[in-house]
Backbone and ligand atoms as CSV (ligand in chain L), in Angstrom:
chain,resi,resn,atom,element,x,y,z
A,1,UNK,N,N,4.223,-44.244,-11.722
A,1,UNK,CA,C,4.762,-45.061,-12.810
A,1,UNK,C,C,6.180,-44.596,-13.148
A,2,UNK,N,N,7.126,-45.537,-13.212
A,2,UNK,CA,C,8.513,-45.140,-13.482
A,2,UNK,C,C,8.690,-44.718,-14.937
A,3,UNK,N,N,9.567,-43.754,-15.130
A,3,UNK,CA,C,9.914,-43.295,-16.466
A,3,UNK,C,C,10.601,-44.455,-17.201
A,4,UNK,N,N,10.245,-44.663,-18.484
A,4,UNK,CA,C,10.863,-45.767,-19.230
A,4,UNK,C,C,12.384,-45.632,-19.332
A,5,UNK,N,N,12.866,-44.390,-19.310
A,5,UNK,CA,C,14.326,-44.189,-19.382
A,5,UNK,C,C,15.052,-44.815,-18.194
A,6,UNK,N,N,14.323,-44.932,-17.050
A,6,UNK,CA,C,14.935,-45.555,-15.861
A,6,UNK,C,C,15.289,-47.022,-16.110
A,7,UNK,N,N,14.639,-47.622,-17.117
A,7,UNK,CA,C,14.908,-49.036,-17.422
A,7,UNK,C,C,16.030,-49.202,-18.442
A,8,UNK,N,N,16.655,-48.077,-18.811
A,8,UNK,CA,C,17.746,-48.123,-19.801
A,8,UNK,C,C,19.007,-47.517,-19.189
A,9,UNK,N,N,19.591,-48.185,-18.203
A,9,UNK,CA,C,20.747,-47.598,-17.521
A,9,UNK,C,C,21.940,-47.384,-18.465
A,10,UNK,N,N,22.653,-46.291,-18.214
A,10,UNK,CA,C,23.851,-45.993,-19.005
A,10,UNK,C,C,25.037,-46.724,-18.387
A,11,UNK,N,N,25.753,-47.468,-19.208
A,11,UNK,CA,C,26.910,-48.245,-18.743
A,11,UNK,C,C,28.167,-47.618,-19.353
A,12,UNK,N,N,29.000,-46.970,-18.512
A,12,UNK,CA,C,30.181,-46.310,-19.076
A,12,UNK,C,C,31.226,-47.297,-19.582
A,13,UNK,N,N,31.909,-46.896,-20.645
A,13,UNK,CA,C,33.049,-47.652,-21.198
A,13,UNK,C,C,32.694,-49.066,-21.643
A,14,UNK,N,N,31.502,-49.261,-22.184
A,14,UNK,CA,C,31.113,-50.553,-22.754
A,14,UNK,C,C,30.572,-50.316,-24.163
A,15,UNK,N,N,30.928,-51.113,-25.153
A,15,UNK,CA,C,31.897,-52.221,-25.129
A,15,UNK,C,C,33.342,-51.764,-25.285
A,16,UNK,N,N,33.556,-50.421,-25.405
A,16,UNK,CA,C,34.913,-49.889,-25.552
A,16,UNK,C,C,35.036,-48.642,-24.684
A,17,UNK,N,N,36.259,-48.281,-24.266
A,17,UNK,CA,C,36.435,-47.054,-23.483
A,17,UNK,C,C,35.839,-45.850,-24.220
A,18,UNK,N,N,35.162,-45.001,-23.471
A,18,UNK,CA,C,34.597,-43.779,-24.053
A,18,UNK,C,C,33.166,-43.913,-24.523
A,19,UNK,N,N,32.659,-45.145,-24.596
A,19,UNK,CA,C,31.274,-45.338,-25.040
A,19,UNK,C,C,30.362,-45.429,-23.824
A,20,UNK,N,N,29.277,-44.654,-23.856
A,20,UNK,CA,C,28.247,-44.720,-22.810
A,20,UNK,C,C,27.111,-45.572,-23.380
A,21,UNK,N,N,27.121,-46.836,-22.989
A,21,UNK,CA,C,26.189,-47.798,-23.582
A,21,UNK,C,C,24.864,-47.799,-22.837
A,22,UNK,N,N,23.752,-47.765,-23.559
A,22,UNK,CA,C,22.426,-47.866,-22.947
A,22,UNK,C,C,21.984,-49.318,-22.979
A,23,UNK,N,N,21.822,-49.901,-21.794
A,23,UNK,CA,C,21.472,-51.320,-21.660
A,23,UNK,C,C,19.948,-51.480,-21.699
A,24,UNK,N,N,19.441,-52.208,-22.701
A,24,UNK,CA,C,17.981,-52.383,-22.810
A,24,UNK,C,C,17.479,-53.589,-22.014
A,25,UNK,N,N,18.386,-54.395,-21.444
A,25,UNK,CA,C,17.960,-55.632,-20.757
A,25,UNK,C,C,16.980,-55.383,-19.606
A,26,UNK,N,N,17.188,-54.362,-18.744
A,26,UNK,CA,C,16.213,-54.134,-17.664
A,26,UNK,C,C,14.817,-53.828,-18.195
A,27,UNK,N,N,14.735,-53.125,-19.321
A,27,UNK,CA,C,13.414,-52.832,-19.904
A,27,UNK,C,C,12.776,-54.126,-20.417
A,28,UNK,N,N,13.554,-54.949,-21.107
A,28,UNK,CA,C,13.003,-56.210,-21.637
A,28,UNK,C,C,12.536,-57.126,-20.510
A,29,UNK,N,N,13.237,-57.077,-19.377
A,29,UNK,CA,C,12.941,-57.987,-18.260
A,29,UNK,C,C,11.698,-57.571,-17.481
A,30,UNK,N,N,11.247,-56.339,-17.692
A,30,UNK,CA,C,10.070,-55.845,-16.969
A,30,UNK,C,C,8.863,-55.860,-17.908
A,31,UNK,N,N,7.899,-56.734,-17.616
A,31,UNK,CA,C,6.765,-56.942,-18.529
A,31,UNK,C,C,6.030,-55.641,-18.825
A,32,UNK,N,N,5.819,-54.829,-17.787
A,32,UNK,CA,C,5.060,-53.592,-17.975
A,32,UNK,C,C,5.857,-52.583,-18.799
A,33,UNK,N,N,7.146,-52.459,-18.514
A,33,UNK,CA,C,7.975,-51.490,-19.249
A,33,UNK,C,C,8.093,-51.905,-20.722
A,34,UNK,N,N,8.294,-53.190,-20.963
A,34,UNK,CA,C,8.421,-53.696,-22.338
A,34,UNK,C,C,7.110,-53.445,-23.097
A,35,UNK,N,N,5.986,-53.748,-22.453
A,35,UNK,CA,C,4.683,-53.551,-23.104
A,35,UNK,C,C,4.431,-52.065,-23.368
A,36,UNK,N,N,4.803,-51.216,-22.413
A,36,UNK,CA,C,4.611,-49.768,-22.609
A,36,UNK,C,C,5.467,-49.255,-23.755
A,37,UNK,N,N,6.679,-49.760,-23.854
A,37,UNK,CA,C,7.564,-49.343,-24.950
A,37,UNK,C,C,6.949,-49.740,-26.295
A,38,UNK,N,N,6.389,-50.945,-26.357
A,38,UNK,CA,C,5.769,-51.414,-27.604
A,38,UNK,C,C,4.471,-50.676,-27.908
A,39,UNK,N,N,3.695,-50.363,-26.862
A,39,UNK,CA,C,2.475,-49.567,-27.055
A,39,UNK,C,C,2.849,-48.258,-27.747
A,40,UNK,N,N,3.908,-47.652,-27.239
A,40,UNK,CA,C,4.327,-46.358,-27.748
A,40,UNK,C,C,4.846,-46.484,-29.191
A,41,UNK,N,N,5.627,-47.531,-29.454
A,41,UNK,CA,C,6.136,-47.754,-30.816
A,41,UNK,C,C,4.982,-47.964,-31.799
A,42,UNK,N,N,3.984,-48.714,-31.340
A,42,UNK,CA,C,2.819,-48.993,-32.179
A,42,UNK,C,C,2.073,-47.691,-32.489
A,43,UNK,N,N,1.919,-46.857,-31.458
A,43,UNK,CA,C,1.232,-45.581,-31.628
A,43,UNK,C,C,1.991,-44.669,-32.586
A,44,UNK,N,N,3.339,-44.655,-32.448
A,44,UNK,CA,C,4.155,-43.813,-33.332
A,44,UNK,C,C,4.044,-44.255,-34.786
A,45,UNK,N,N,3.745,-45.548,-34.983
A,45,UNK,CA,C,3.708,-46.105,-36.347
A,45,UNK,C,C,2.389,-45.866,-37.062
A,46,UNK,N,N,1.371,-45.413,-36.332
A,46,UNK,CA,C,0.085,-45.198,-36.999
A,46,UNK,C,C,0.263,-44.023,-37.960
A,47,UNK,N,N,-0.325,-44.149,-39.139
A,47,UNK,CA,C,-0.161,-43.081,-40.122
A,47,UNK,C,C,0.865,-43.442,-41.177
A,48,UNK,N,N,1.757,-44.383,-40.883
A,48,UNK,CA,C,2.714,-44.829,-41.887
A,48,UNK,C,C,2.107,-46.000,-42.655
A,49,UNK,N,N,2.229,-45.963,-43.962
A,49,UNK,CA,C,1.843,-47.141,-44.750
A,49,UNK,C,C,2.907,-48.217,-44.496
A,50,UNK,N,N,2.467,-49.426,-44.156
A,50,UNK,CA,C,3.426,-50.498,-43.845
A,50,UNK,C,C,3.001,-51.798,-44.521
A,51,UNK,N,N,3.860,-52.302,-45.422
A,51,UNK,CA,C,3.641,-53.636,-45.990
A,51,UNK,C,C,4.428,-54.683,-45.203
A,52,UNK,N,N,5.613,-54.294,-44.729
A,52,UNK,CA,C,6.411,-55.219,-43.905
A,52,UNK,C,C,7.310,-54.408,-42.974
A,53,UNK,N,N,7.846,-55.122,-41.979
A,53,UNK,CA,C,8.715,-54.479,-40.993
A,53,UNK,C,C,10.117,-55.047,-41.117
A,54,UNK,N,N,11.105,-54.170,-41.237
A,54,UNK,CA,C,12.501,-54.617,-41.293
A,54,UNK,C,C,13.148,-54.302,-39.950
A,55,UNK,N,N,13.773,-55.326,-39.342
A,55,UNK,CA,C,14.412,-55.156,-38.040
A,55,UNK,C,C,15.899,-55.415,-38.144
A,56,UNK,N,N,16.668,-54.630,-37.394
A,56,UNK,CA,C,18.119,-54.728,-37.487
A,56,UNK,C,C,18.703,-55.587,-36.368
A,57,UNK,N,N,19.529,-56.578,-36.758
A,57,UNK,CA,C,20.225,-57.424,-35.793
A,57,UNK,C,C,21.136,-56.584,-34.912
A,58,UNK,N,N,21.303,-56.840,-33.633
A,58,UNK,CA,C,20.544,-57.930,-33.028
A,58,UNK,C,C,19.386,-57.404,-32.178
A,59,UNK,N,N,19.630,-56.322,-31.433
A,59,UNK,CA,C,18.573,-55.885,-30.509
A,59,UNK,C,C,17.377,-55.266,-31.219
A,60,UNK,N,N,17.596,-54.729,-32.404
A,60,UNK,CA,C,16.479,-54.159,-33.159
A,60,UNK,C,C,15.458,-55.222,-33.533
A,61,UNK,N,N,15.945,-56.448,-33.730
A,61,UNK,CA,C,15.039,-57.542,-34.107
A,61,UNK,C,C,14.035,-57.862,-33.001
A,62,UNK,N,N,14.418,-57.632,-31.765
A,62,UNK,CA,C,13.518,-57.911,-30.634
A,62,UNK,C,C,12.275,-57.024,-30.753
A,63,UNK,N,N,12.517,-55.728,-30.999
A,63,UNK,CA,C,11.395,-54.780,-31.095
A,63,UNK,C,C,10.648,-54.950,-32.411
A,64,UNK,N,N,11.397,-55.210,-33.487
A,64,UNK,CA,C,10.762,-55.373,-34.801
A,64,UNK,C,C,9.836,-56.591,-34.796
A,65,UNK,N,N,10.275,-57.685,-34.190
A,65,UNK,CA,C,9.461,-58.910,-34.180
A,65,UNK,C,C,8.186,-58.693,-33.366
A,66,UNK,N,N,8.327,-58.056,-32.215
A,66,UNK,CA,C,7.156,-57.811,-31.364
A,66,UNK,C,C,6.173,-56.869,-32.059
A,67,UNK,N,N,6.708,-55.831,-32.710
A,67,UNK,CA,C,5.852,-54.868,-33.410
A,67,UNK,C,C,5.169,-55.535,-34.611
A,68,UNK,N,N,5.896,-56.417,-35.292
A,68,UNK,CA,C,5.335,-57.113,-36.464
A,68,UNK,C,C,4.112,-57.940,-36.068
A,69,UNK,N,N,4.170,-58.615,-34.930
A,69,UNK,CA,C,3.012,-59.422,-34.521
A,69,UNK,C,C,1.852,-58.506,-34.132
A,70,UNK,N,N,2.172,-57.364,-33.497
A,70,UNK,CA,C,1.092,-56.431,-33.120
A,70,UNK,C,C,0.413,-55.837,-34.354
A,71,UNK,N,N,1.217,-55.479,-35.372
A,71,UNK,CA,C,0.657,-54.841,-36.573
A,71,UNK,C,C,0.234,-55.883,-37.612
A,72,UNK,N,N,0.498,-57.137,-37.289
A,72,UNK,CA,C,0.194,-58.260,-38.193
A,72,UNK,C,C,0.843,-58.077,-39.561
A,73,UNK,N,N,2.149,-57.795,-39.509
A,73,UNK,CA,C,2.950,-57.647,-40.730
A,73,UNK,C,C,4.093,-58.649,-40.695
A,74,UNK,N,N,4.630,-58.955,-41.876
A,74,UNK,CA,C,5.781,-59.858,-41.938
A,74,UNK,C,C,7.043,-59.141,-41.488
A,75,UNK,N,N,8.017,-59.944,-41.068
A,75,UNK,CA,C,9.288,-59.416,-40.567
A,75,UNK,C,C,10.418,-59.757,-41.539
A,76,UNK,N,N,11.205,-58.741,-41.881
A,76,UNK,CA,C,12.385,-58.939,-42.734
A,76,UNK,C,C,13.627,-58.647,-41.895
A,77,UNK,N,N,14.434,-59.671,-41.578
A,77,UNK,CA,C,15.642,-59.422,-40.796
A,77,UNK,C,C,16.746,-58.774,-41.635
A,78,UNK,N,N,17.351,-57.735,-41.060
A,78,UNK,CA,C,18.549,-57.130,-41.653
A,78,UNK,C,C,19.673,-57.553,-40.721
A,79,UNK,N,N,20.601,-58.422,-41.240
A,79,UNK,CA,C,21.512,-59.103,-40.325
A,79,UNK,C,C,22.980,-58.783,-40.579
A,80,UNK,N,N,23.805,-59.163,-39.601
A,80,UNK,CA,C,25.252,-59.024,-39.736
A,80,UNK,C,C,25.716,-59.946,-40.864
A,81,UNK,N,N,26.818,-59.598,-41.531
A,81,UNK,CA,C,27.274,-60.382,-42.686
A,81,UNK,C,C,27.481,-61.865,-42.365
A,82,UNK,N,N,27.078,-62.705,-43.314
A,82,UNK,CA,C,27.319,-64.140,-43.214
A,82,UNK,C,C,26.249,-64.917,-42.471
A,83,UNK,N,N,25.207,-64.260,-42.009
A,83,UNK,CA,C,24.172,-64.953,-41.217
A,83,UNK,C,C,22.997,-65.407,-42.072
A,84,UNK,N,N,22.734,-64.692,-43.164
A,84,UNK,CA,C,21.566,-65.027,-43.986
A,84,UNK,C,C,21.994,-65.860,-45.184
A,85,UNK,N,N,21.214,-66.889,-45.525
A,85,UNK,CA,C,21.551,-67.665,-46.720
A,85,UNK,C,C,21.367,-66.818,-47.983
A,86,UNK,N,N,22.146,-67.155,-49.040
A,86,UNK,CA,C,22.060,-66.371,-50.290
A,86,UNK,C,C,20.665,-66.465,-50.890
A,87,UNK,N,N,20.310,-65.533,-51.777
A,87,UNK,CA,C,21.126,-64.425,-52.264
A,87,UNK,C,C,20.932,-63.192,-51.356
A,88,UNK,N,N,22.055,-62.569,-51.012
A,88,UNK,CA,C,21.964,-61.404,-50.138
A,88,UNK,C,C,22.618,-60.184,-50.784
A,89,UNK,N,N,22.287,-59.033,-50.218
A,89,UNK,CA,C,22.852,-57.757,-50.640
A,89,UNK,C,C,23.539,-57.181,-49.412
A,90,UNK,N,N,24.751,-56.595,-49.584
A,90,UNK,CA,C,25.510,-56.108,-48.425
A,90,UNK,C,C,25.798,-54.613,-48.504
A,91,UNK,N,N,25.846,-53.985,-47.330
A,91,UNK,CA,C,26.177,-52.554,-47.224
A,91,UNK,C,C,27.129,-52.409,-46.038
A,92,UNK,N,N,28.262,-51.705,-46.231
A,92,UNK,CA,C,29.189,-51.451,-45.127
A,92,UNK,C,C,28.929,-50.058,-44.564
A,93,UNK,N,N,29.204,-49.880,-43.263
A,93,UNK,CA,C,28.952,-48.581,-42.639
A,93,UNK,C,C,29.837,-48.404,-41.411
A,94,UNK,N,N,29.936,-47.143,-40.944
A,94,UNK,CA,C,30.749,-46.824,-39.761
A,94,UNK,C,C,29.852,-46.787,-38.534
A,95,UNK,N,N,30.306,-47.401,-37.455
A,95,UNK,CA,C,29.584,-47.420,-36.166
A,95,UNK,C,C,30.185,-46.386,-35.215
A,96,UNK,N,N,29.445,-46.092,-34.128
A,96,UNK,CA,C,29.991,-45.244,-33.062
A,96,UNK,C,C,31.265,-45.900,-32.521
A,97,UNK,N,N,31.276,-47.245,-32.520
A,97,UNK,CA,C,32.467,-47.946,-32.031
A,97,UNK,C,C,32.947,-48.971,-33.052
A,98,UNK,N,N,33.326,-48.505,-34.226
A,98,UNK,CA,C,33.944,-49.383,-35.222
A,98,UNK,C,C,33.263,-49.386,-36.567
A,99,UNK,N,N,33.598,-50.421,-37.359
A,99,UNK,CA,C,33.078,-50.616,-38.713
A,99,UNK,C,C,32.214,-51.853,-38.717
A,100,UNK,N,N,31.203,-51.871,-39.535
A,100,UNK,CA,C,30.388,-53.085,-39.616
A,100,UNK,C,C,29.727,-53.179,-40.981
A,101,UNK,N,N,28.981,-54.241,-41.168
A,101,UNK,CA,C,28.249,-54.417,-42.410
A,101,UNK,C,C,26.883,-55.006,-42.101
A,102,UNK,N,N,25.969,-54.851,-43.032
A,102,UNK,CA,C,24.623,-55.416,-42.886
A,102,UNK,C,C,24.249,-56.117,-44.183
A,103,UNK,N,N,23.437,-57.156,-44.051
A,103,UNK,CA,C,22.954,-57.859,-45.237
A,103,UNK,C,C,21.443,-58.067,-45.160
A,104,UNK,N,N,20.844,-58.168,-46.329
A,104,UNK,CA,C,19.414,-58.438,-46.441
A,104,UNK,C,C,19.232,-59.458,-47.560
A,105,UNK,N,N,18.200,-60.271,-47.479
A,105,UNK,CA,C,17.959,-61.230,-48.557
A,105,UNK,C,C,17.347,-60.505,-49.750
A,106,UNK,N,N,17.863,-60.814,-50.927
A,106,UNK,CA,C,17.464,-60.079,-52.142
A,106,UNK,C,C,15.966,-60.178,-52.444
A,107,UNK,N,N,15.374,-61.332,-52.145
A,107,UNK,CA,C,13.960,-61.512,-52.506
A,107,UNK,C,C,13.013,-61.054,-51.389
A,108,UNK,N,N,13.574,-60.482,-50.286
A,108,UNK,CA,C,12.742,-60.225,-49.106
A,108,UNK,C,C,11.791,-59.037,-49.263
A,109,UNK,N,N,12.148,-58.114,-50.158
A,109,UNK,CA,C,11.318,-56.906,-50.312
A,109,UNK,C,C,11.022,-56.693,-51.791
A,110,UNK,N,N,9.750,-56.597,-52.093
A,110,UNK,CA,C,9.343,-56.415,-53.487
A,110,UNK,C,C,9.403,-54.950,-53.889
A,111,UNK,N,N,9.513,-54.679,-55.190
A,111,UNK,CA,C,9.541,-53.296,-55.666
A,111,UNK,C,C,8.297,-52.531,-55.218
A,112,UNK,N,N,8.511,-51.337,-54.674
A,112,UNK,CA,C,7.399,-50.496,-54.239
A,112,UNK,C,C,6.864,-50.810,-52.853
A,113,UNK,N,N,7.393,-51.851,-52.202
A,113,UNK,CA,C,6.928,-52.222,-50.857
A,113,UNK,C,C,7.176,-51.100,-49.849
A,114,UNK,N,N,6.176,-50.863,-48.992
A,114,UNK,CA,C,6.327,-49.860,-47.933
A,114,UNK,C,C,6.924,-50.544,-46.706
A,115,UNK,N,N,8.095,-50.063,-46.281
A,115,UNK,CA,C,8.842,-50.740,-45.212
A,115,UNK,C,C,8.982,-49.841,-43.985
A,116,UNK,N,N,8.618,-50.393,-42.834
A,116,UNK,CA,C,8.863,-49.715,-41.561
A,116,UNK,C,C,10.137,-50.309,-40.977
A,117,UNK,N,N,11.125,-49.449,-40.755
A,117,UNK,CA,C,12.443,-49.878,-40.295
A,117,UNK,C,C,12.542,-49.674,-38.780
A,118,UNK,N,N,13.002,-50.721,-38.076
A,118,UNK,CA,C,13.019,-50.686,-36.603
A,118,UNK,C,C,14.404,-51.036,-36.049
A,119,UNK,N,N,14.865,-50.235,-35.076
A,119,UNK,CA,C,16.084,-50.594,-34.329
A,119,UNK,C,C,15.856,-50.247,-32.860
A,120,UNK,N,N,16.801,-50.643,-31.992
A,120,UNK,CA,C,16.625,-50.339,-30.572
A,120,UNK,C,C,17.101,-48.928,-30.245
A,121,UNK,N,N,18.339,-48.615,-30.648
A,121,UNK,CA,C,18.945,-47.337,-30.279
A,121,UNK,C,C,19.459,-46.622,-31.533
A,122,UNK,N,N,19.188,-45.338,-31.638
A,122,UNK,CA,C,19.781,-44.518,-32.701
A,122,UNK,C,C,20.935,-43.753,-32.068
A,123,UNK,N,N,22.158,-44.034,-32.527
A,123,UNK,CA,C,23.325,-43.302,-32.021
A,123,UNK,C,C,23.766,-42.333,-33.120
A,124,UNK,N,N,24.704,-42.759,-33.980
A,124,UNK,CA,C,25.126,-41.886,-35.092
A,124,UNK,C,C,24.164,-41.981,-36.278
A,125,UNK,N,N,23.330,-43.003,-36.287
A,125,UNK,CA,C,22.382,-43.190,-37.386
A,125,UNK,C,C,22.937,-44.006,-38.542
A,126,UNK,N,N,24.228,-44.350,-38.476
A,126,UNK,CA,C,24.865,-45.075,-39.585
A,126,UNK,C,C,24.220,-46.428,-39.883
A,127,UNK,N,N,23.819,-47.127,-38.839
A,127,UNK,CA,C,23.224,-48.462,-39.019
A,127,UNK,C,C,21.888,-48.348,-39.762
A,128,UNK,N,N,21.042,-47.446,-39.300
A,128,UNK,CA,C,19.723,-47.290,-39.939
A,128,UNK,C,C,19.859,-46.762,-41.365
A,129,UNK,N,N,20.841,-45.878,-41.592
A,129,UNK,CA,C,21.039,-45.363,-42.950
A,129,UNK,C,C,21.475,-46.484,-43.885
A,130,UNK,N,N,22.361,-47.368,-43.395
A,130,UNK,CA,C,22.810,-48.504,-44.220
A,130,UNK,C,C,21.630,-49.432,-44.521
A,131,UNK,N,N,20.799,-49.686,-43.513
A,131,UNK,CA,C,19.622,-50.548,-43.715
A,131,UNK,C,C,18.654,-49.905,-44.710
A,132,UNK,N,N,18.477,-48.589,-44.598
A,132,UNK,CA,C,17.575,-47.877,-45.523
A,132,UNK,C,C,18.114,-47.966,-46.952
A,133,UNK,N,N,19.448,-47.886,-47.103
A,133,UNK,CA,C,20.046,-48.000,-48.450
A,133,UNK,C,C,19.769,-49.382,-49.029
A,134,UNK,N,N,19.902,-50.430,-48.203
A,134,UNK,CA,C,19.643,-51.803,-48.678
A,134,UNK,C,C,18.198,-51.927,-49.176
A,135,UNK,N,N,17.282,-51.360,-48.404
A,135,UNK,CA,C,15.854,-51.449,-48.768
A,135,UNK,C,C,15.601,-50.703,-50.086
A,136,UNK,N,N,16.222,-49.533,-50.227
A,136,UNK,CA,C,16.070,-48.765,-51.472
A,136,UNK,C,C,16.647,-49.527,-52.654
A,137,UNK,N,N,17.811,-50.156,-52.447
A,137,UNK,CA,C,18.443,-50.914,-53.541
A,137,UNK,C,C,17.541,-52.041,-54.026
A,138,UNK,N,N,16.704,-52.562,-53.131
A,138,UNK,CA,C,15.774,-53.631,-53.518
A,138,UNK,C,C,14.477,-53.070,-54.100
A,139,UNK,N,N,14.388,-51.747,-54.158
A,139,UNK,CA,C,13.178,-51.121,-54.730
A,139,UNK,C,C,12.103,-50.824,-53.709
A,140,UNK,N,N,12.403,-51.072,-52.405
A,140,UNK,CA,C,11.423,-50.776,-51.354
A,140,UNK,C,C,11.430,-49.290,-50.998
A,141,UNK,N,N,10.381,-48.868,-50.292
A,141,UNK,CA,C,10.271,-47.475,-49.823
A,141,UNK,C,C,10.232,-47.499,-48.310
A,142,UNK,N,N,11.177,-46.816,-47.668
A,142,UNK,CA,C,11.142,-46.732,-46.201
A,142,UNK,C,C,10.142,-45.630,-45.848
A,143,UNK,N,N,8.979,-46.051,-45.359
A,143,UNK,CA,C,7.929,-45.064,-45.063
A,143,UNK,C,C,8.077,-44.501,-43.648
A,144,UNK,N,N,8.777,-45.233,-42.783
A,144,UNK,CA,C,8.973,-44.751,-41.423
A,144,UNK,C,C,10.129,-45.483,-40.757
A,145,UNK,N,N,10.707,-44.804,-39.767
A,145,UNK,CA,C,11.794,-45.402,-38.977
A,145,UNK,C,C,11.429,-45.202,-37.519
A,146,UNK,N,N,11.479,-46.280,-36.732
A,146,UNK,CA,C,11.214,-46.111,-35.310
A,146,UNK,C,C,12.251,-46.869,-34.476
A,147,UNK,N,N,12.522,-46.303,-33.291
A,147,UNK,CA,C,13.498,-46.908,-32.384
A,147,UNK,C,C,13.029,-46.653,-30.956
A,148,UNK,N,N,13.575,-47.439,-30.043
A,148,UNK,CA,C,13.228,-47.249,-28.639
A,148,UNK,C,C,13.822,-45.948,-28.116
A,149,UNK,N,N,15.098,-45.714,-28.442
A,149,UNK,CA,C,15.820,-44.580,-27.860
A,149,UNK,C,C,16.686,-43.876,-28.893
A,150,UNK,N,N,16.648,-42.551,-28.867
A,150,UNK,CA,C,17.555,-41.760,-29.697
A,150,UNK,C,C,18.534,-41.037,-28.771
A,151,UNK,N,N,19.837,-41.247,-29.002
A,151,UNK,CA,C,20.854,-40.524,-28.226
A,151,UNK,C,C,21.164,-39.247,-29.006
A,152,UNK,N,N,20.516,-38.162,-28.599
A,152,UNK,CA,C,20.506,-36.942,-29.402
A,152,UNK,C,C,21.901,-36.358,-29.649
A,153,UNK,N,N,22.784,-36.439,-28.637
A,153,UNK,CA,C,24.109,-35.831,-28.766
A,153,UNK,C,C,24.923,-36.459,-29.891
A,154,UNK,N,N,24.559,-37.671,-30.298
A,154,UNK,CA,C,25.334,-38.354,-31.350
A,154,UNK,C,C,24.809,-38.043,-32.751
A,155,UNK,N,N,23.692,-37.313,-32.823
A,155,UNK,CA,C,23.254,-36.732,-34.097
A,155,UNK,C,C,22.556,-37.640,-35.089
A,156,UNK,N,N,22.315,-38.900,-34.710
A,156,UNK,CA,C,21.718,-39.840,-35.664
A,156,UNK,C,C,20.331,-39.439,-36.128
A,157,UNK,N,N,19.524,-38.998,-35.187
A,157,UNK,CA,C,18.143,-38.619,-35.507
A,157,UNK,C,C,18.151,-37.527,-36.596
A,158,UNK,N,N,18.997,-36.514,-36.386
A,158,UNK,CA,C,19.087,-35.403,-37.345
A,158,UNK,C,C,19.619,-35.891,-38.697
A,159,UNK,N,N,20.604,-36.789,-38.659
A,159,UNK,CA,C,21.164,-37.325,-39.919
A,159,UNK,C,C,20.110,-38.073,-40.713
A,160,UNK,N,N,19.301,-38.852,-40.011
A,160,UNK,CA,C,18.254,-39.632,-40.685
A,160,UNK,C,C,17.213,-38.700,-41.293
A,161,UNK,N,N,16.868,-37.663,-40.548
A,161,UNK,CA,C,15.889,-36.686,-41.063
A,161,UNK,C,C,16.452,-35.981,-42.290
A,162,UNK,N,N,17.751,-35.623,-42.203
A,162,UNK,CA,C,18.399,-34.931,-43.329
A,162,UNK,C,C,18.409,-35.815,-44.575
A,163,UNK,N,N,18.405,-37.140,-44.359
A,163,UNK,CA,C,18.381,-38.084,-45.490
A,163,UNK,C,C,16.953,-38.301,-46.000
A,164,UNK,N,N,16.006,-37.576,-45.423
A,164,UNK,CA,C,14.626,-37.650,-45.909
A,164,UNK,C,C,13.786,-38.726,-45.244
A,165,UNK,N,N,14.304,-39.303,-44.158
A,165,UNK,CA,C,13.548,-40.368,-43.482
A,165,UNK,C,C,12.667,-39.778,-42.385
A,166,UNK,N,N,11.469,-40.351,-42.227
A,166,UNK,CA,C,10.541,-39.929,-41.183
A,166,UNK,C,C,10.849,-40.774,-39.938
A,167,UNK,N,N,11.488,-40.171,-38.944
A,167,UNK,CA,C,11.985,-40.905,-37.770
A,167,UNK,C,C,11.227,-40.526,-36.508
A,168,UNK,N,N,10.803,-41.530,-35.750
A,168,UNK,CA,C,10.146,-41.274,-34.467
A,168,UNK,C,C,10.680,-42.269,-33.447
A,169,UNK,N,N,11.204,-41.756,-32.340
A,169,UNK,CA,C,11.690,-42.670,-31.305
A,169,UNK,C,C,10.796,-42.543,-30.064
A,170,UNK,N,N,10.696,-43.646,-29.341
A,170,UNK,CA,C,9.865,-43.678,-28.134
A,170,UNK,C,C,10.461,-42.729,-27.090
A,171,UNK,N,N,11.798,-42.773,-26.954
A,171,UNK,CA,C,12.482,-41.978,-25.940
A,171,UNK,C,C,13.670,-41.253,-26.562
A,172,UNK,N,N,14.066,-40.160,-25.926
A,172,UNK,CA,C,15.278,-39.453,-26.357
A,172,UNK,C,C,16.063,-39.092,-25.108
A,173,UNK,N,N,17.379,-39.089,-25.229
A,173,UNK,CA,C,18.203,-38.671,-24.087
A,173,UNK,C,C,19.379,-37.854,-24.575
L,1,LIG,P1,P,24.486,-46.077,-34.884
L,1,LIG,O1,O,24.689,-46.740,-36.207
L,1,LIG,O2,O,25.693,-45.299,-34.458
L,1,LIG,O3,O,23.218,-45.260,-34.841
L,1,LIG,O4,O,24.363,-47.226,-33.817
L,1,LIG,C1,C,23.164,-47.867,-33.631
L,1,LIG,C2,C,23.340,-49.321,-33.373
L,1,LIG,O5,O,24.421,-49.613,-32.488
L,1,LIG,C3,C,22.095,-49.854,-32.709
L,1,LIG,O6,O,21.787,-51.077,-33.356
L,1,LIG,C4,C,22.465,-50.035,-31.255
L,1,LIG,O7,O,22.069,-51.306,-30.825
L,1,LIG,C5,C,23.964,-49.902,-31.185
L,1,LIG,N1,N,24.448,-48.804,-30.335
L,1,LIG,C6,C,25.253,-47.798,-30.741
L,1,LIG,N2,N,25.574,-46.983,-29.739
L,1,LIG,C7,C,24.917,-47.454,-28.669
L,1,LIG,C8,C,24.831,-47.016,-27.307
L,1,LIG,N3,N,25.483,-45.944,-26.858
L,1,LIG,N4,N,24.064,-47.726,-26.466
L,1,LIG,C9,C,23.392,-48.826,-26.915
L,1,LIG,N5,N,23.446,-49.286,-28.182
L,1,LIG,C10,C,24.201,-48.617,-29.050
């Protein structure tokens, strides 16, 4: 059986010079690899209280949506600015390759809701931290964070842990 990391080839200098991008498309295109990745994500999520799943645009939503159907939970999209109809809440953050913002619908998470936060790749952790802040601002509790891959050298996993988040990734490199 091939290692799941083999389905995430590193692409140098994409989308900008100096960035080693991990391409998730080969994993998504392989039914067995995609299912194994989700099996593992589902297993990592056991033990976390979950009322709903929040997924981060764009690739995080692929895993969040699939996991939501497996766990039979609702999906809350956390999207790039201007994509969600009002009323929304916005958070700006720094990326490994630039600046960005995220938005969430104000009514999407009720006070005290237990939220499982999902993304594809953890690099610097800035994206997940911004999403976690949005959920907290709405009164939700991030009970767990899961991702397909953590790029350890970029320190995101450690940053998220330092912020008090319980983080588990399927793979690390
Ligand atoms: P960060 O906020 O630095 O943890 O970046 C995480 C977000 O950016 C995720 O939503 C990823 O899809 C994307 N990303 C950042 N760096 C990479 C990378 N080297 N390879 C693939 N995706 C990345």
